[in-house]
MARLO-742438 format. One line per 8 residues: number of its first residue (from 1); their letters; for each residue x, y, z of N, C-alpha, C. Coordinates in Angstrom, 1 decimal. Layout:
BEGIN
NUM	a	X,Y,Z,X,Y,Z,X,Y,Z  ...
This chain:
BEGIN
1	xxxxxxxx	16.9,-5.1,8.5,17.5,-6.3,9.2,17.8,-7.5,8.4  17.1,-7.6,7.2,17.4,-8.7,6.3,17.8,-8.2,4.9  18.3,-7.0,4.9,18.7,-6.4,3.6,19.7,-7.2,2.8  20.6,-7.9,3.5,21.6,-8.7,2.8,21.1,-9.8,2.0  19.8,-10.2,2.2,19.2,-11.2,1.4,18.5,-10.6,0.2  18.3,-9.3,0.1,17.6,-8.7,-0.9,18.6,-8.3,-2.0  18.3,-8.7,-3.2,19.2,-8.4,-4.4,19.1,-6.9,-4.7  20.1,-6.4,-5.3,20.1,-5.0,-5.7,19.0,-4.6,-6.6
9	xxxxxxxx	18.6,-5.5,-7.5,17.5,-5.2,-8.4,16.2,-5.2,-7.6  16.0,-6.1,-6.7,14.8,-6.1,-5.9,14.7,-4.8,-5.0  15.9,-4.5,-4.4,15.9,-3.3,-3.6,15.6,-2.0,-4.4  16.2,-1.9,-5.6,15.9,-0.8,-6.4,14.5,-0.7,-6.8  13.9,-1.9,-7.1,12.4,-1.9,-7.4,11.6,-1.4,-6.2  11.9,-1.8,-5.0,11.2,-1.4,-3.8,11.3,0.1,-3.7  12.5,0.6,-3.8,12.8,2.1,-3.7,12.0,2.9,-4.7  12.0,2.4,-5.9,11.3,3.2,-7.0,9.8,3.2,-6.7
17	xxxxxxxx	9.3,2.0,-6.3,7.9,1.9,-6.0,7.5,2.9,-4.8  8.3,2.9,-3.8,8.0,3.8,-2.6,8.0,5.3,-3.1  9.0,5.6,-3.9,9.1,7.0,-4.3,7.8,7.4,-5.1  7.4,6.5,-6.0,6.2,6.8,-6.8,4.9,6.9,-5.9  4.8,5.9,-5.1,3.6,5.8,-4.2,3.6,7.0,-3.2  4.7,7.4,-2.7,4.8,8.5,-1.8,4.2,9.8,-2.5  4.6,10.0,-3.7,4.2,11.2,-4.5,2.7,11.1,-4.8  2.3,9.9,-5.2,0.9,9.8,-5.6,-0.1,10.0,-4.4
25	xxxxxxxx	0.3,9.5,-3.3,-0.6,9.6,-2.1,-0.2,10.7,-1.1  0.8,11.5,-1.5,1.2,12.7,-0.7,1.6,12.3,0.7  2.2,11.1,0.8,2.6,10.6,2.2,3.6,11.6,2.8  4.6,11.9,2.1,5.7,12.8,2.6,5.2,14.1,3.0  4.3,14.7,2.2,3.8,16.1,2.5,2.9,16.1,3.7  2.2,15.0,4.0,1.2,15.0,5.1,1.8,14.9,6.4  2.7,13.9,6.6,3.3,13.7,7.8,4.6,12.9,7.7  5.5,13.0,8.6,6.8,12.3,8.6,6.5,10.8,8.9
33	xxxxxxxx	7.3,10.0,8.2,7.1,8.6,8.5,8.2,7.7,7.9  8.1,6.4,8.0,9.1,5.5,7.5,8.3,4.3,6.9  9.1,3.6,6.0,8.5,2.4,5.3,9.1,1.1,5.8  8.3,0.1,5.7,8.8,-1.3,6.0,8.3,-2.1,4.8  9.3,-2.8,4.2,8.9,-3.8,3.2,9.1,-5.2,3.7  8.0,-6.0,3.6,8.1,-7.4,4.0,7.5,-8.3,2.8  7.6,-9.6,3.0,7.1,-10.4,1.9,8.1,-10.9,0.9  7.6,-11.3,-0.3,8.5,-12.0,-1.2,9.6,-11.2,-1.8
41	xxxxxxxx	9.5,-9.9,-1.9,10.5,-9.1,-2.6,11.8,-9.0,-1.7  11.6,-9.2,-0.4,12.8,-9.1,0.5,13.7,-10.2,0.3  13.2,-11.4,0.0,14.0,-12.6,-0.3,14.1,-13.0,-1.7  13.7,-12.1,-2.6,13.8,-12.3,-4.1,13.0,-13.5,-4.5  11.8,-13.7,-3.8,11.0,-14.9,-4.1,9.8,-14.5,-5.0  9.8,-13.2,-5.4,8.6,-12.7,-6.2,8.5,-13.4,-7.5  7.2,-13.5,-8.0,7.0,-13.9,-9.3,6.4,-12.7,-10.1  6.0,-12.9,-11.3,5.5,-11.8,-12.1,4.2,-11.2,-11.6
49	xxxxxxxx	3.5,-12.0,-10.8,2.2,-11.6,-10.2,2.3,-11.3,-8.7  3.5,-11.3,-8.1,3.6,-11.1,-6.7,3.2,-9.7,-6.3  2.5,-9.6,-5.1,2.3,-8.3,-4.5,3.6,-7.7,-3.9  3.7,-6.4,-3.9,4.7,-5.7,-3.1,4.0,-5.3,-1.8  4.5,-5.8,-0.7,3.9,-5.6,0.6,4.6,-4.5,1.4  3.9,-3.5,1.8,4.5,-2.3,2.5,3.7,-1.9,3.7  4.5,-1.5,4.7,3.9,-0.7,5.8,4.4,0.7,5.8  3.5,1.7,6.0,3.9,3.0,6.1,3.5,3.5,7.5
57	xxxxxxxx	4.5,3.7,8.4,4.3,4.1,9.8,4.6,5.6,9.9  3.5,6.4,10.2,3.7,7.8,10.2,3.4,8.5,11.5  3.7,9.8,11.6,3.6,10.5,12.9,2.3,11.2,13.0  1.4,10.9,12.1,0.0,11.6,12.1,-0.9,10.9,13.0  -2.2,11.2,12.8,-3.3,10.6,13.6,-4.3,9.9,12.8  -4.1,9.8,11.5,-5.1,9.1,10.7,-5.2,7.6,11.1  -6.4,7.1,11.0,-6.6,5.7,11.4,-6.0,4.7,10.5  -5.8,3.5,10.9,-5.2,2.5,10.0,-6.0,2.3,8.7
65	xxxxxxxx	-5.3,2.1,7.6,-5.9,2.0,6.4,-5.1,1.0,5.5  -5.8,0.5,4.5,-5.2,-0.4,3.5,-5.4,0.2,2.2  -4.3,0.4,1.5,-4.3,1.1,0.2,-3.8,0.2,-0.9  -4.6,0.1,-2.0,-4.1,-0.7,-3.1,-3.5,0.1,-4.2  -2.5,-0.3,-4.8,-1.8,0.5,-5.8,-1.2,-0.5,-6.8  -0.4,0.0,-7.7,0.4,-0.9,-8.6,1.6,-0.2,-9.0  2.6,-1.0,-9.4,3.9,-0.4,-9.9,4.6,-1.4,-10.8  4.8,-1.0,-12.0,5.5,-1.8,-13.0,4.9,-3.2,-13.1
73	xxxxxxxx	3.6,-3.2,-13.2,2.8,-4.4,-13.4,2.7,-5.3,-12.2  3.1,-4.9,-11.0,3.0,-5.6,-9.8,1.9,-4.9,-8.9  1.0,-5.7,-8.3,0.1,-5.1,-7.4,0.9,-4.6,-6.1  0.4,-3.6,-5.5,1.1,-3.1,-4.3,0.0,-3.0,-3.2  0.3,-3.5,-2.0,-0.5,-3.4,-0.9,0.2,-2.6,0.2  -0.4,-1.5,0.6,0.2,-0.6,1.6,-0.7,-0.5,2.8  -0.2,-0.8,4.0,-0.9,-0.6,5.2,-0.3,0.7,5.8  -1.2,1.7,6.0,-0.7,2.9,6.6,-1.3,3.0,8.0
81	xxxxxxxx	-0.4,3.3,9.0,-0.9,3.5,10.4,0.1,4.4,11.1  -0.5,5.0,12.2,0.3,5.9,13.0,1.4,5.2,13.8  2.4,5.9,14.2,3.4,5.3,15.0,2.8,4.8,16.4  1.9,5.6,16.9,1.2,5.2,18.2,0.5,3.9,18.0  -0.2,3.7,16.9,-1.0,2.5,16.7,0.0,1.3,16.5  1.1,1.6,15.8,2.1,0.5,15.6,2.7,0.1,16.9  3.0,1.0,17.8,3.6,0.7,19.1,2.6,0.0,19.9  1.3,0.4,19.9,0.3,-0.2,20.7,0.0,-1.6,20.2
89	xxxxxxxx	0.2,-1.9,18.9,-0.1,-3.3,18.4,1.0,-4.2,19.0  2.1,-3.7,19.4,3.1,-4.5,20.0,2.9,-4.6,21.5  2.9,-3.5,22.2,2.8,-3.5,23.7,1.4,-3.9,24.2  0.4,-3.4,23.5,-1.0,-3.7,24.0,-1.7,-4.7,23.1  -1.1,-5.2,22.1,-1.7,-6.1,21.1,-3.1,-5.6,20.6  -3.0,-4.3,20.3,-4.2,-3.6,19.9,-4.9,-4.2,18.7  -4.1,-4.6,17.7,-4.7,-5.2,16.5,-4.4,-6.7,16.4  -4.0,-7.3,17.5,-3.7,-8.7,17.5,-2.5,-9.1,16.8
97	xxxxxxxx	-1.6,-8.2,16.6,-0.3,-8.4,15.9,-0.5,-8.4,14.4  -1.6,-7.8,13.9,-1.8,-7.7,12.5,-0.6,-6.9,11.8  -0.1,-5.9,12.5,1.0,-5.2,11.9,2.3,-5.5,12.6  2.4,-5.7,13.9,3.6,-6.0,14.5,4.1,-7.4,14.1  3.2,-8.3,13.9,3.5,-9.7,13.4,4.2,-9.7,12.1  3.9,-8.7,11.3,4.5,-8.7,9.9,6.0,-8.5,10.0  6.5,-7.8,11.0,7.9,-7.6,11.1,8.6,-8.7,12.0  7.9,-9.8,12.2,8.6,-11.0,12.7,9.0,-11.8,11.5
105	xxxxxxxx	8.6,-11.5,10.3,9.0,-12.0,9.1,10.3,-11.3,8.6  11.0,-11.8,7.6,12.1,-11.0,7.0,11.6,-9.7,6.5  12.3,-8.6,6.8,11.8,-7.3,6.4,13.0,-6.3,6.2  12.8,-5.2,5.6,13.7,-4.2,5.5,13.0,-2.9,5.8  13.7,-2.0,6.5,13.2,-0.7,6.9,13.8,0.3,5.9  12.9,1.2,5.3,13.4,2.2,4.4,13.3,3.5,5.2  14.4,4.0,5.8,14.4,5.2,6.6,15.8,5.7,6.7  15.9,7.0,6.9,17.3,7.5,7.2,17.6,7.6,8.7
113	xxxxxxxx	16.6,7.2,9.5,16.8,7.3,10.9,17.0,5.9,11.5  18.0,5.7,12.3,18.3,4.5,12.9,17.3,4.1,14.0  16.7,5.2,14.6,15.7,5.0,15.6,14.5,4.2,15.1  14.2,4.4,13.8,13.0,3.7,13.2,13.2,2.2,13.2  14.4,1.8,12.8,14.7,0.4,12.8,14.7,-0.2,14.2  15.2,0.6,15.1,15.1,0.2,16.5,13.7,0.0,17.0  12.8,0.9,16.6,11.4,0.8,17.0,10.8,-0.4,16.4  11.1,-0.8,15.2,10.5,-2.0,14.6,10.9,-3.2,15.3
121	xxxxxxxx	12.2,-3.3,15.7,12.7,-4.4,16.5,11.9,-4.5,17.8  11.8,-3.4,18.5,11.1,-3.4,19.8,9.7,-3.9,19.7  8.9,-3.3,18.7,7.5,-3.6,18.6,7.3,-5.1,18.3  8.1,-5.6,17.5,7.9,-7.1,17.2,8.1,-7.9,18.4  9.1,-7.6,19.2,9.4,-8.3,20.4,8.4,-8.2,21.4  7.8,-7.0,21.6,6.8,-6.7,22.6,5.5,-7.6,22.3  5.2,-7.7,21.0,4.0,-8.5,20.7,4.2,-10.0,21.0  5.3,-10.5,20.6,5.4,-12.0,20.5,6.0,-12.6,21.8
129	xxxxxxxx	6.7,-11.8,22.6,7.5,-12.4,23.7,6.7,-13.2,24.7  5.6,-12.7,25.2,4.9,-13.5,26.2,4.3,-14.8,25.6  3.9,-14.8,24.4,3.4,-16.0,23.7,4.5,-17.0,23.5  5.7,-16.5,23.1,6.9,-17.3,22.9,7.3,-18.0,24.3  7.3,-17.2,25.3,7.6,-17.7,26.6,6.7,-18.8,27.1  5.4,-18.7,26.8,4.4,-19.7,27.2,4.6,-21.0,26.3  5.0,-20.8,25.1,5.1,-22.0,24.2,6.4,-22.8,24.5  7.5,-22.1,24.7,8.7,-22.8,24.8,9.5,-22.5,26.1
137	xxxxxxxx	9.6,-21.2,26.3,10.5,-20.7,27.3,10.3,-21.2,28.7  9.0,-21.3,29.1,8.7,-21.8,30.4,8.8,-23.3,30.6  9.1,-24.0,29.5,9.2,-25.5,29.6,10.7,-25.9,29.7  11.6,-24.9,29.6,13.0,-25.3,29.8,13.5,-25.0,31.2  14.4,-25.9,31.6,15.0,-25.8,32.9,16.3,-25.0,32.9  16.8,-24.7,31.7,18.0,-24.0,31.6,17.8,-22.8,30.6  18.8,-21.9,30.5,18.7,-20.7,29.6,18.5,-21.1,28.2  17.8,-20.3,27.4,17.5,-20.5,26.0,18.7,-20.2,25.1
145	xxxxxxxx	18.8,-20.9,24.0,19.8,-20.5,23.0,19.1,-19.6,22.0  19.8,-18.9,21.1,19.2,-18.1,20.0,18.2,-18.9,19.2  18.6,-20.2,18.9,17.7,-21.0,18.1,16.4,-21.3,18.8  16.5,-21.5,20.2,15.3,-21.7,21.0,14.4,-20.5,20.9  14.9,-19.3,21.0,14.1,-18.1,20.9,13.4,-18.0,19.6  14.1,-18.2,18.5,13.5,-18.1,17.2,12.3,-19.2,17.1  12.6,-20.4,17.5,11.6,-21.4,17.4,10.4,-21.1,18.3  10.6,-20.6,19.4,9.5,-20.2,20.3,8.6,-19.2,19.6
153	xxxxxxxx	9.2,-18.2,19.0,8.3,-17.2,18.3,7.6,-17.8,17.1  8.2,-18.7,16.4,7.6,-19.3,15.2,6.4,-20.2,15.7  6.6,-21.0,16.7,5.6,-21.9,17.2,4.4,-21.1,17.8  4.8,-19.9,18.5,3.7,-19.1,19.0,2.8,-18.5,17.9  3.5,-18.2,16.7,2.7,-17.7,15.6,1.8,-18.8,15.0  2.3,-20.1,15.0,1.5,-21.2,14.6,0.3,-21.3,15.5  0.4,-21.1,16.7,-0.7,-21.3,17.7,-1.7,-20.1,17.5  -1.2,-18.9,17.3,-2.1,-17.8,17.0,-2.8,-17.9,15.7
161	xxxxxxxx	-2.2,-18.5,14.7,-2.8,-18.7,13.4,-2.2,-20.0,12.8  -2.9,-21.1,12.9,-2.4,-22.4,12.4,-2.0,-22.3,10.9  -2.7,-21.5,10.1,-2.4,-21.5,8.7,-1.1,-20.7,8.4  -0.5,-20.0,9.4,0.7,-19.4,9.2,1.8,-20.4,8.9  1.6,-21.6,9.3,2.6,-22.7,9.0,2.8,-22.8,7.5  1.7,-22.7,6.8,1.9,-22.8,5.3,2.7,-21.7,4.8  2.5,-20.5,5.3,3.3,-19.3,4.9,4.8,-19.5,5.2  5.1,-20.1,6.4,6.4,-20.3,6.9,7.2,-21.2,6.0
169	xxxxxxxx	6.5,-22.1,5.2,7.1,-23.0,4.3,7.9,-22.2,3.2  7.5,-21.0,2.9,8.3,-20.2,2.0,9.7,-20.0,2.4  9.9,-19.9,3.7,11.2,-19.7,4.3,11.9,-21.0,4.4  11.2,-22.0,4.8,11.8,-23.3,5.0,12.3,-23.9,3.7  11.7,-23.6,2.6,12.1,-24.1,1.3,13.0,-23.1,0.6  13.3,-22.0,1.2,14.1,-20.9,0.6,15.5,-21.5,0.4  16.1,-21.3,-0.8,17.4,-21.9,-1.1,18.5,-21.7,0.0  18.5,-20.5,0.6,19.5,-20.2,1.7,18.8,-20.2,3.0
177	xxxxxxxx	18.0,-21.2,3.3,17.2,-21.2,4.6,18.2,-21.3,5.8  19.3,-22.0,5.6,20.2,-22.1,6.8,20.8,-20.7,7.1  21.1,-19.9,6.1,21.6,-18.5,6.3,20.5,-17.6,6.8  19.2,-17.8,6.4,18.1,-17.0,6.8,17.8,-17.4,8.3  17.8,-18.6,8.6,17.6,-19.0,10.0,18.7,-18.5,11.0  19.9,-18.5,10.5,21.0,-17.9,11.3,20.8,-16.4,11.5  20.3,-15.7,10.5,20.1,-14.3,10.7,18.9,-14.1,11.6  17.9,-15.0,11.6,16.8,-14.9,12.6,17.3,-15.1,14.0
185	xxxxxxxx	18.3,-16.0,14.1,18.9,-16.2,15.4,19.6,-15.0,15.9  20.0,-14.0,15.1,20.6,-12.8,15.5,19.5,-11.7,15.7  18.5,-11.7,14.9,17.5,-10.6,14.9,16.5,-10.8,16.1  15.9,-12.0,16.2,14.9,-12.3,17.2,15.4,-12.0,18.6  16.5,-12.5,19.0,17.0,-12.2,20.4,17.1,-10.6,20.6  17.6,-9.9,19.6,17.7,-8.5,19.7,16.4,-7.9,19.9  15.4,-8.4,19.2,14.0,-7.9,19.3,13.4,-8.1,20.7  13.6,-9.3,21.2,13.1,-9.6,22.5,13.8,-8.8,23.6
193	xxxxxxxx	15.1,-8.6,23.4,15.9,-7.8,24.4,15.5,-6.3,24.3  15.2,-5.8,23.1,14.8,-4.4,22.9,13.4,-4.2,23.6  12.6,-5.2,23.6,11.3,-5.2,24.2,11.4,-5.4,25.8  12.6,-5.6,26.3,12.8,-5.9,27.7,12.0,-7.1,28.2  11.9,-8.1,27.3,11.2,-9.3,27.6,12.2,-10.5,27.8  13.4,-10.3,27.4,14.5,-11.3,27.5,15.8,-10.6,28.0  16.5,-11.3,28.8,17.8,-10.9,29.3,18.8,-11.9,28.9  20.0,-11.5,28.7,21.1,-12.4,28.3,22.1,-12.5,29.4
201	xxxxxxxx	22.8,-13.6,29.5,23.9,-13.8,30.4,24.9,-14.8,29.7  26.0,-15.1,30.3,27.0,-16.0,29.7,26.5,-17.4,29.4  25.3,-17.7,30.0,24.8,-19.1,29.7,23.7,-19.1,28.7  23.2,-17.9,28.3,22.1,-17.9,27.3,21.1,-16.8,27.6  19.9,-17.1,27.3,18.8,-16.1,27.4,17.7,-16.5,28.4  17.2,-15.6,29.1,16.2,-15.8,30.1,15.0,-14.9,29.8  13.8,-15.5,29.8,12.6,-14.7,29.6,12.3,-13.9,31.0  12.0,-12.7,30.8,11.8,-11.8,32.0,10.3,-11.7,32.4
209	xxxxxxxx	9.9,-12.1,33.6,8.6,-12.0,34.1,7.5,-12.5,33.1  7.6,-13.8,32.7,6.6,-14.3,31.8,5.3,-14.4,32.4  4.2,-14.2,31.7,2.8,-14.2,32.3,2.4,-15.6,32.8  1.4,-15.6,33.6,0.8,-16.8,34.1,0.0,-17.5,33.0  -0.3,-18.8,33.2,-1.0,-19.6,32.2,-2.3,-19.0,31.8  -3.1,-18.6,32.8,-4.4,-18.0,32.6,-4.4,-16.7,31.8  -3.4,-15.9,32.2,-3.3,-14.6,31.6,-2.9,-14.7,30.1  -1.9,-15.5,29.8,-1.5,-15.7,28.5,-2.6,-16.3,27.6
217	xxxxxxxx	-3.4,-17.2,28.2,-4.5,-17.8,27.4,-5.5,-16.7,27.0  -5.8,-15.8,27.9,-6.7,-14.7,27.6,-6.1,-13.9,26.5  -4.8,-13.6,26.6,-4.2,-12.7,25.6,-4.2,-13.4,24.2  -4.0,-14.7,24.2,-4.1,-15.5,23.0,-5.5,-15.3,22.3  -6.5,-15.5,23.1,-7.9,-15.4,22.6,-8.2,-14.0,22.1  -7.8,-13.0,22.8,-8.0,-11.6,22.5,-7.3,-11.3,21.2  -6.0,-11.7,21.1,-5.2,-11.3,19.9,-5.8,-12.0,18.7  -6.2,-13.3,18.8,-6.8,-13.9,17.6,-8.0,-13.2,17.1
225	xxxxxxxx	-8.9,-12.8,18.1,-10.1,-12.1,17.7,-9.8,-10.8,17.1  -8.9,-10.0,17.6,-8.5,-8.7,17.1,-7.9,-8.8,15.7  -7.0,-9.8,15.5,-6.4,-10.0,14.2,-7.4,-10.2,13.1  -8.4,-11.1,13.3,-9.3,-11.4,12.2,-10.3,-10.2,12.1  -10.6,-9.5,13.2,-11.5,-8.4,13.1,-10.9,-7.3,12.3  -9.6,-6.9,12.5,-9.0,-5.8,11.7,-8.8,-6.2,10.3  -8.5,-7.5,10.1,-8.3,-8.0,8.8,-9.5,-7.9,8.0  -10.6,-8.3,8.5,-11.9,-8.3,7.8,-12.3,-6.8,7.5
233	xxxxxxxx	-12.0,-6.0,8.5,-12.4,-4.5,8.3,-11.5,-4.0,7.2  -10.3,-4.2,7.2,-9.4,-3.6,6.2,-9.6,-4.2,4.8  -10.0,-5.4,4.7,-10.3,-6.0,3.4,-11.8,-5.9,3.0  -12.5,-5.2,3.9,-14.0,-5.0,3.7,-14.7,-6.3,3.3  -14.4,-7.3,4.0,-15.0,-8.7,3.7,-15.2,-9.5,5.0  -16.4,-10.0,5.2,-16.6,-10.9,6.3,-15.9,-12.3,6.1  -15.4,-12.5,4.9,-14.9,-13.8,4.5,-13.3,-13.8,4.5  -12.7,-12.8,5.2,-11.3,-12.6,5.2,-10.6,-13.9,5.6
241	xxxxxxxx	-11.1,-14.5,6.7,-10.5,-15.7,7.2,-10.4,-16.8,6.1  -11.5,-17.0,5.4,-11.6,-18.0,4.3,-10.6,-17.7,3.2  -10.5,-16.4,2.9,-9.5,-16.0,1.9,-8.1,-16.2,2.3  -7.8,-15.9,3.5,-6.5,-16.1,4.1,-6.1,-17.6,4.0  -7.0,-18.5,4.5,-6.8,-19.9,4.5,-6.5,-20.4,3.0  -7.3,-20.0,2.1,-7.2,-20.4,0.7,-5.9,-20.0,0.1  -5.5,-18.7,0.4,-4.2,-18.2,-0.1,-3.0,-19.0,0.5  -3.2,-19.3,1.8,-2.0,-20.0,2.4,-1.7,-21.3,1.8
249	xxxxxxxx	-2.8,-22.0,1.2,-2.6,-23.3,0.6,-1.6,-23.3,-0.6  -1.5,-22.2,-1.2,-0.6,-22.1,-2.4,0.9,-22.3,-2.0  1.2,-22.1,-0.7,2.6,-22.2,-0.3,3.0,-23.6,0.2  2.0,-24.4,0.4,2.3,-25.8,0.8,1.2,-26.7,0.5  1.4,-27.6,-0.5,0.4,-28.6,-0.8,0.9,-30.0,-0.3  2.2,-30.0,0.1,2.8,-31.3,0.5,2.7,-31.4,2.1  1.7,-32.2,2.5,1.5,-32.3,4.0,2.7,-32.9,4.7  3.4,-33.8,4.0,4.5,-34.5,4.6,5.6,-33.5,4.9
257	xxxxxxxx	5.9,-32.6,3.9,6.9,-31.6,4.0,6.5,-30.6,5.1  5.2,-30.3,5.2,4.8,-29.4,6.3,5.1,-30.0,7.7  4.8,-31.3,7.8,5.1,-31.9,9.1,6.5,-31.9,9.4  7.4,-32.1,8.4,8.8,-32.1,8.6,9.3,-30.7,9.0  8.7,-29.7,8.5,9.0,-28.3,8.9,8.7,-28.1,10.3  7.5,-28.4,10.7,7.0,-28.2,12.1,7.9,-29.0,13.0  8.3,-30.2,12.7,9.1,-31.0,13.5,10.5,-30.3,13.7  11.0,-29.7,12.6,12.3,-29.0,12.6,12.2,-27.9,13.6
265	xxxxxxxx	11.1,-27.1,13.6,11.0,-26.0,14.5,10.8,-26.4,16.0  10.1,-27.5,16.2,9.9,-28.1,17.5,11.3,-28.6,18.1  12.0,-29.2,17.2,13.4,-29.6,17.6,14.3,-28.5,18.0  14.2,-27.4,17.2,14.9,-26.2,17.6,14.5,-25.6,18.9  13.2,-25.7,19.2,12.7,-25.3,20.5,13.0,-26.2,21.6  13.6,-27.4,21.3,13.9,-28.5,22.3,12.6,-29.0,22.9  11.5,-29.1,22.1,10.3,-29.6,22.6,10.0,-31.0,22.2  10.9,-31.6,21.4,10.9,-33.0,21.1,12.3,-33.6,21.2
273	xx	12.4,-34.8,21.4,13.7,-35.5,21.4,14.1,-35.8,20.0  15.4,-35.5,19.6,15.9,-35.9,18.3,16.1,-37.4,18.2
C-alpha cells in the first residue's frame, strides 16, 4: 500500500532478507503464508542500526511467536502468527491490536496474491474503526472527509497508547509528510470500508453502527490490557512497557513539536477550531 515511498534499494534489501530468513526458518516449507514489512525501511528512514520489522502471516496453527534474526548487519524482528490469529486481532481485538495495529502504519505486503493485501486492509480497519468512531466520528454532525478518517484513527491510537504519539513524529517529520498523509487519506478509508465499518456517499463517509460509549470504553480497556500482555510475553519481560516508553523517547525530545503535531491531527479531525 505504501510501496511507492520505498526506494528500490530498500525494497531489494527487504526482499533479500525475506528470502534468507524464509530458508533459515523453513517458513515456506512448513506452511503457506505472506509477509508484511512495516517500520523505517518502508519510508527509507533506516539508520545503520535500524531493525527490519516483519510480520509473517501463515496458514498453519502455530501460536504467535517473536523471532530474532539478522541480515547484512541489521537486526531483524519477525512476528509469526496464523492467519486466523491475525484476523481475530482485528475483528475480536484478540491481542489488543498488537499485530493489526502495525498495519495502520505505512507497510508493504510481500505476496503474489492480491487477496493477502485485501486481508491486511480489512484487518486494520476492523481493529481501529470503533475506536476511531468514538474519538471523532460521533462528534461530527456531517459526513467525514478522508482527512477526518485518518485523523480519527491516529487519535484513537494515541488514546490506546499515549506514547505512540512519539512514534508518529517519525511520519510528521518525514520529508514528504504531505505526500504520506495524502496516501493515508486513500488507504485508511479503503481499510474502513473493507471492514464494513464505514460507508461512502457523494457527501463523504459515514461510520456504520458505531458502538455505544460504555461498550467502546470496555473495548479500550480490554485492548490496552491485551496489548501489553502479549508484548510482555513475546519479549519475555515484565518491563516491556518501560522499554517501549524509553524507546519512544528517541523519536521526539521536542515537546513543543509534539504538541504541534497533536494539534495538526486534531485539526484534521475537526476537533479544534483553526
